[in-house]
C-alpha positions in Angstrom: -1.6 -3.6 16.2 -3.9 -2.7 13.3 -2.1 -0.5 10.8 -3.7 2.0 8.4 -2.2 1.9 4.9 -2.4 4.1 1.9 -2.0 3.6 -1.9 1.7 4.4 -1.4 2.6 1.6 1.1 -0.1 -1.0 0.3 1.9 -3.2 -2.0 4.7 -3.4 0.5 2.4 -4.4 3.3 0.6 -7.2 1.4 3.8 -8.6 0.1 4.5 -9.8 3.7 3.5 -13.4 4.5 -0.3 -13.7 5.2 -2.2 -10.5 5.9 -5.8 -9.5 6.4 -6.9 -6.3 4.7 -10.0 -4.5 5.8 -11.4 -2.2 3.0 -13.7 0.3 4.8 -15.2 3.7 4.7 -15.5 6.2 7.6 -19.2 6.9 6.8 -20.1 3.2 6.8 -22.1 1.9 9.9 -21.2 -1.8 9.4 -17.6 -0.8 8.9 -17.6 0.9 12.3 -19.1 -2.2 13.9 -16.6 -4.5 12.2 -13.8 -2.2 13.3 -14.7 -2.9 16.9 -14.7 -6.6 16.2 -11.4 -6.3 14.4 -9.8 -4.5 17.4 -10.7 -7.4 19.7 -9.7 -10.0 17.1 -6.3 -8.4 16.6 -5.4 -9.0 20.2 -5.5 -12.7 19.5 -2.5 -12.3 17.2 -3.8 -14.8 14.6 -3.0 -12.7 11.6 -1.6 -9.2 10.9 -4.4 -6.7 9.9 -4.2 -3.6 7.8 -7.0 -1.2 7.0 -7.6 0.8 3.8 -10.0 3.7 3.7 -11.6 3.3 0.2 -12.3 7.0 -0.1 -8.7 7.8 0.4 -7.5 5.0 -1.9 -9.6 5.0 -5.1 -7.1 3.2 -7.2 -6.8 0.3 -4.8 -10.6 0.1 -4.6 -10.7 -0.1 -8.4 -7.8 -2.5 -8.7 -9.3 -5.0 -6.2 -12.9 -4.4 -7.3 -14.2 -3.2 -4.0 -17.9 -2.7 -4.7 -19.2 -2.8 -1.1 -17.8 -2.1 2.3 -16.6 -3.6 4.5 -14.7 -6.0 2.4 -12.1 -8.3 3.9 -9.4 -9.8 1.8 -6.6 -12.2 2.9 -3.4 -11.9 0.9 -0.5 -14.4 1.0 2.7 -13.1 -0.4 0.9 -10.4 -2.3 -1.8 -12.7 -3.9 -5.4 -12.6 -2.9 -6.5 -16.0 -1.5 -9.9 -15.2 0.2 -12.5 -12.5 0.2 -15.8 -11.7 2.0 -18.0 -8.6 2.3 -20.2 -7.4 5.1 -20.2 -7.4 8.9 -19.4 -10.6 10.9 -19.0 -11.5 14.5 -15.6 -12.2 16.1 -16.3 -15.9 16.1 -17.3 -15.9 12.4 -14.2 -13.8 11.6 -12.0 -16.3 13.4 -13.5 -19.2 11.6 -13.3 -17.4 8.2 -9.6 -16.5 8.7 -8.9 -20.0 9.8 
């Protein structure tokens, strides 16, 4: 299940194993489209997913240098290991996540 996180619980969430973070905005069309792809992708159970609304988490957006949305970042034990921005298909997302 995709979890929505805030600035308060973000660090705790990314400190767990390997996790995919979707930085998005509610007003962003490509974010909405990617959101639907993420819902389907999440059912495969490949990686835990959390979402961060950039408008509600300005300090996280600044800290992780989120300049465009959607931006996906994979963290392993709290460290960023991979990043990509923009919409992608479910197949492309699965290949990117690995």
